[in-house]
Backbone as a ProteinNet text record, in pm:
[ID]
protein_1_A
[PRIMARY]
MNAQPNKPEPPGKTDAHVTVEDGEQVRETAVPATPTPVPDLVSELGLAGDLVLWLRRHGERLVVDIHALFTPESGDRFIAVRGGGVS
[TERTIARY]
84.2	0	88.4	50.4	130.9	70.7	120.1	66.8	131.6	49	100.6	79.6	176	157.3	44.8	-18.2	-124.5	-67.3	-132.5	-89.7	-166.7	-99.6	-173.4	-274.3	-381.7	-483.6	-422.7	-458.3	-410.4	-464.7	-393.7	-443.5	-583	-671	-806.7	-902.2	-854.2	-940.1	-973.4	-1058.3	-1096.5	-1245.8	-1291.4	-1433.1	-1501.8	-1627.8	-1714.5	-1804.3	-1811.7	-1896.3	-2030.2	-2133.9	-2264.8	-2371.8	-2489.2	-2605.9	-2710.2	-2778.1	-2883	-3012.7	-3118	-3252.3	-3334.6	-3392.6	-3477.8	-3600.6	-3705.3	-3824.5	-3790.7	-3817.3	-3790.8	-3645.6	-3571.7	-3433.6	-3336.8	-3246	-3138.6	-3008.8	-2911.8	-2784	-2669.2	-2553	-2430.2	-2355.6	-2290.7	-2211.5	-2100.6	-2010.4	-1901.7	-1909.9	-1894.4	-1894.5	-1773.4	-1727	-1612.9	-1644	-1551.6	-1568.1	-1512.7	-1563.4	-1520.9	-1644.9	-1632.2	-1748.5	-1804	-1930.3	-1994.6	-2127.2	-2158.8	-2292.7	-2397.4	-2502.2	-2601.1	-2661.3	-2694.1	-2745.2	-2645.6	-2515.5	-2413.9	-2408.1	-2423.1	-2424.4	-2542.3	-2658.3	-2777.5	-2746.5	-2681.1	-2642.6	-2542	-2441.8	-2341.6	-2407.7	-2516.3	-2587.9	-2677.5	-2685.9	-2767.4	-2915.4	-2947.9	-3087.2	-3125.6	-3252.3	-3301.4	-3448.3	-3497.9	-3639.5	-3667.9	-3795.5	-3842.4	-3830.9	-3736.3	-3717.8	-3665.4	-3683.8	-3620.1	-3519.5	-3397.4	-3292.3	-3275.5	-3293.5	-3273.5	-3140.7	-3083.6	-2958.2	-2977	-2931.4	-2922.7	-2774.2	-2729.8	-2588.4	-2582.8	-2509.6	-2490	-2623.9	-2723.1	-2851.8	-2946.8	-2902.4	-2989.3	-3040.9	-3160.2	-3217.4	-3242.4	-3179.2	-3183.3	-3216.4	-3282	-3301.3	-3173	-3127.8	-3008.6	-3053.4	-2997.6	-3032	-2982.9	-3075.1	-3043	-2951.2	-2943.5	-2863.2	-2727.3	-2689	-2566.7	-2457.3	-2336.7	-2228.5	-2239.2	-2212.5	-2223.6	-2103.6	-2046.1	-1932.8	-1978.6	-1995	-2035.8	-1928.8	-1973.5	-1885.4	-1921.7	-1823.2	-1853.2	-1952.1	-2050.1	-2153.7	-2280.6	-2275.1	-2396.2	-2501.3	-2627.7	-2740	-2828.5	-2841.8	-2924.4	-3058.5	-3165.4	-3300.1	-3367.4	-3406.1	-3475	-3624.8	-3687.8	-3833.4	-3888.3	-3965.2	-4016.5	-4137.1	-4147.2	-4266.6	-4284.7	-4179.2	-4194.1	-4141.9	-4211.6	-4163.9	-4271.6	-4233.9	-4324.5	-4395.5	-4524.3	-4598.7	-4626.1
-117.8	0	123.7	221.3	341.5	454.7	477.1	583.4	715.8	818.3	951.1	1039.8	1125.5	1216.4	1314.7	1362	1461.8	1587.3	1632.4	1756.1	1871.9	1984.5	2100.5	2149.3	2207.6	2265.1	2378.2	2389.5	2503.7	2633.8	2745.2	2872.5	2901.8	2949.8	2984.6	2866.8	2743.3	2625.3	2591.6	2668.1	2641.9	2612.9	2566.6	2538.2	2652	2670.7	2762.4	2676.4	2708.5	2635.4	2708.3	2640.4	2703.4	2622.8	2685.4	2620.6	2605.5	2490.9	2463	2436.4	2511.7	2488	2426.9	2310.4	2242.2	2193.8	2275.2	2243.5	2252.5	2144.2	2140	2102.2	2057.5	2014	2130.5	2141.9	2242	2167.2	2187.4	2118.3	2206.9	2174.3	2244.3	2157.7	2220.8	2147.9	2238.4	2181.1	2258.4	2239.3	2349.6	2348.3	2428.5	2403.5	2480.3	2630.3	2711.3	2857.8	2913.5	2860.5	2902.8	2934.2	3014.6	3041.3	2909.8	2885.3	2758.5	2786.8	2717.3	2732	2692	2770.3	2747.9	2607.2	2549.3	2411.4	2313.8	2334.3	2249.6	2275.4	2401.1	2435.8	2369	2370.6	2306.1	2158.5	2092	1951.8	1937.8	2027.9	2025.1	2040	2116.6	2138.5	2019.7	1921.7	1803.6	1826.5	1923.6	1956.3	1905.6	1877.6	1833	1871.4	1867.9	1892.5	2036.4	2067	2200.2	2291.8	2384.2	2473.5	2608.5	2704.6	2835.7	2841.9	2880.8	2887.9	3031.7	3052.1	3182.7	3181	3297.6	3314.3	3420.7	3391.4	3492.6	3514.9	3638.8	3675.4	3817	3834.7	3967	4035.7	3958.8	4017.5	4042	4018.1	4036.2	3900.5	3900.1	3777.9	3800.6	3716.6	3733.3	3601.1	3607.7	3489	3465.4	3340	3305	3274.5	3346.6	3331.5	3196.1	3111.8	2976.2	2975.9	3086.7	3093.4	3160.1	3181.4	3256.3	3165.6	3221.4	3162.3	3222.8	3144.2	3193.3	3144.9	3233.2	3198.3	3196.7	3078.5	3070.5	3126.5	3181.6	3229.9	3158.9	3136.6	3080	3170.8	3108.6	3183.5	3201.3	3170.6	3180	3081.9	3122	3035.2	3022.9	2901.4	2875.4	2819.2	2870.5	2827.6	2776.6	2648.7	2589.2	2606.6	2675.7	2693.4	2603.3	2503.7	2403.9	2453.7	2410.3	2432.6	2570.6	2641.4	2770.5	2886.4	2929.2	3044.3	3145.7	3270.9	3379.7	3426.4	3447.1	3496.2	3644.4
0	0	0	-75.2	-92.5	-10.2	108.5	194.3	157.8	144.4	114.9	237.5	268.5	382.5	351.6	457.2	440.7	378.8	273.4	208.2	268	289.2	341.7	238.8	288.1	200.5	119.3	-9.6	-87.5	-30.1	-47.8	3.8	-51.2	36.2	-4.2	-4.4	18.6	21.3	165.6	227.7	365.3	369.5	482.6	500.5	574.9	540.9	614.8	702.8	829.4	923.7	930.7	883.6	866.7	938.6	953.6	1012.1	902.8	903.1	804.7	878.9	843.9	896.9	785.3	811.1	714.3	789.4	787.6	866.5	1013.5	1084.9	1229.3	1260.4	1159.4	1180.8	1165.2	1260.8	1255	1280	1190	1206.5	1160.8	1211.1	1174.1	1072.8	977.2	878.4	827.5	751.2	689.7	538.9	466.6	320.2	272.8	150.9	100.5	94.8	140.7	140	10.2	-100.2	-233.2	-316	-421.3	-506.7	-562.7	-535.9	-570.4	-638.7	-749.5	-806.5	-701.8	-689.8	-584.1	-588.9	-706.1	-703.1	-638.5	-661.6	-598.3	-447.7	-408.2	-266	-196.1	-260.6	-203.2	-176	-270.9	-250.7	-137	-132.8	-24.3	112.3	116.8	242.4	278.5	189.2	215.9	192.9	107.3	80.1	-58	-77	-207.3	-218	-339.7	-361.8	-399.2	-409.5	-447.1	-326.3	-330.1	-215.4	-259.9	-172.3	-184.1	-70.5	-102.6	-2	43.7	173.4	234.9	308.6	324	396.3	502.9	622.8	727.9	753.3	724.7	740.9	796.3	905	966.3	994	1038.5	1075.4	959.7	837.5	721.2	675.1	614.8	559.9	410.9	327.6	182.5	115.1	-0.6	-83.2	-162.5	-166.8	-243.6	-386.8	-483	-624.6	-675.4	-720.6	-765.1	-887.5	-960.2	-1082.3	-1060.4	-936.5	-906.3	-851.8	-844.4	-765.5	-626.9	-525	-388.6	-309	-228.2	-142.3	3.1	62.8	203.5	296.8	409.1	515.3	644.4	729.7	861.1	932.4	995.5	1065.7	983.4	853.8	771.8	824	809.1	845.2	722.6	669.4	553.3	598.5	540.5	575.6	448.1	448.8	334.1	354.1	258.9	261.1	151.7	189.9	96.7	19.8	-106.4	-185.8	-238.8	-269.3	-335.1	-256.3	-156.1	-79.4	-56.7	-57.5	-25.2	-151.9	-143	-260.9	-246.7
[MASK]
+++++++++++++++++++++++++++++++++++++++++++++++++++++++++++++++++++++++++++++++++++++++

């Protein structure tokens, strides 16, 4: 077996420690703190299905644009709203 020593993370490749609210479930997780397409971020957060993703950051609450790149930050709180969202 060919064991390789642990390589240090490349600069800028760190994790963001975030909170995910999905209905009654609230959990902490880590995701890459790099620009990520939002559909990929939704998967990284362990979410699936028809939802609107909200973000609470620095006291503000914003809808995350599904067609954008998004860079998570430690302390972000993502809220999954099932079945569409606000009318």
